[in-house]
C-alpha positions in Angstrom: 107.5 -90.7 -57.4 110.0 -88.1 -56.2 109.6 -85.5 -53.5 110.7 -81.9 -54.0 111.1 -79.5 -51.1 110.3 -75.9 -52.1 111.5 -73.4 -49.5 110.5 -69.8 -49.4 112.0 -67.1 -47.2 110.1 -64.0 -48.1 107.4 -62.2 -46.1 105.7 -61.1 -49.3 103.4 -63.0 -51.6 103.7 -63.5 -55.4 101.9 -60.2 -56.0 104.6 -58.2 -54.2 107.7 -60.2 -54.8 109.2 -61.1 -58.2 111.2 -64.0 -56.7 108.0 -65.5 -55.1 106.3 -65.2 -58.5 109.2 -66.9 -60.3 109.0 -69.7 -57.6 105.3 -70.1 -58.1 105.7 -70.4 -61.8 108.6 -72.9 -61.3 106.4 -75.1 -59.1 103.5 -75.0 -61.5 105.8 -75.9 -64.4 107.4 -78.7 -62.3 104.0 -80.1 -61.4 102.9 -80.1 -65.0 106.1 -81.9 -66.1 106.1 -84.3 -63.1 102.5 -84.9 -62.1 103.3 -87.9 -59.8 105.9 -86.1 -57.8 105.1 -84.5 -54.4 106.0 -80.9 -53.8 106.3 -79.8 -50.2 106.3 -76.0 -49.6 108.2 -74.9 -46.5 107.6 -71.2 -45.8 110.2 -70.1 -43.3 108.1 -67.1 -42.3 105.2 -69.3 -41.3 107.1 -72.3 -39.8 108.1 -72.6 -36.2 111.9 -73.0 -36.4 113.8 -72.6 -33.1 116.6 -70.0 -33.1 120.1 -71.4 -32.6 120.4 -70.0 -29.0 122.0 -71.0 -25.8 119.5 -73.8 -25.1 120.1 -75.4 -28.5 123.9 -75.2 -28.3 123.8 -76.4 -24.7 121.6 -79.3 -25.6 123.8 -80.3 -28.6 126.8 -80.2 -26.3 125.1 -82.5 -23.8 124.0 -84.9 -26.5 127.6 -84.9 -27.8 128.7 -85.9 -24.3 126.2 -88.8 -24.6 123.8 -87.4 -22.0 120.3 -88.9 -22.7 117.8 -86.6 -24.4 115.4 -87.2 -21.4 118.0 -85.6 -19.1 118.0 -82.3 -21.0 116.2 -79.2 -19.7 112.7 -78.7 -20.9 113.7 -75.8 -23.2 116.5 -77.9 -24.6 114.2 -80.8 -25.3 111.5 -78.7 -26.8 113.9 -76.8 -29.2 116.0 -79.8 -30.1 112.9 -82.0 -30.6 111.5 -79.4 -33.0 114.8 -79.2 -34.9 115.0 -83.0 -35.1 111.4 -83.1 -36.4 112.1 -80.6 -39.2 115.3 -82.4 -40.2 113.7 -85.8 -40.2 111.0 -84.5 -42.5 113.2 -82.6 -44.8 116.4 -84.6 -45.2 115.0 -87.5 -47.2 114.0 -85.2 -50.1 115.3 -86.6 -53.3 115.3 -83.5 -55.6 116.7 -80.2 -54.7 116.4 -77.1 -56.9 117.9 -73.7 -56.1 116.1 -70.8 -57.7 118.6 -68.1 -58.1 118.5 -64.7 -59.9 120.6 -66.1 -62.7 118.9 -69.4 -63.1 117.9 -72.7 -61.6 120.3 -75.3 -60.4 119.3 -78.9 -59.8 121.3 -80.8 -57.1 121.1 -84.5 -57.8 121.0 -86.8 -54.8 124.1 -88.8 -54.2 
């Protein structure tokens, strides 16, 4: 069983957006062809993703200097913890597809 991460970044649904409709059709076709694979949908408009701001860059700098995570400020811990959670859940995905206007590209895992 493989896991596919399907990312959308559009505030409109498939009734108002051609790219969202194409993505929906792709996911349906993929699921039909690969019924045992898991498809995870990440909607960037509905997901809490911290902005890369001063707290994030400051926290990254401190971690690079080997300062313990526990010693970061509360905003740094909160934002970096959330970024770490997202990356931990997303990076192990095995199949990546880019749906572009001119076609679909599959990126094979190394």
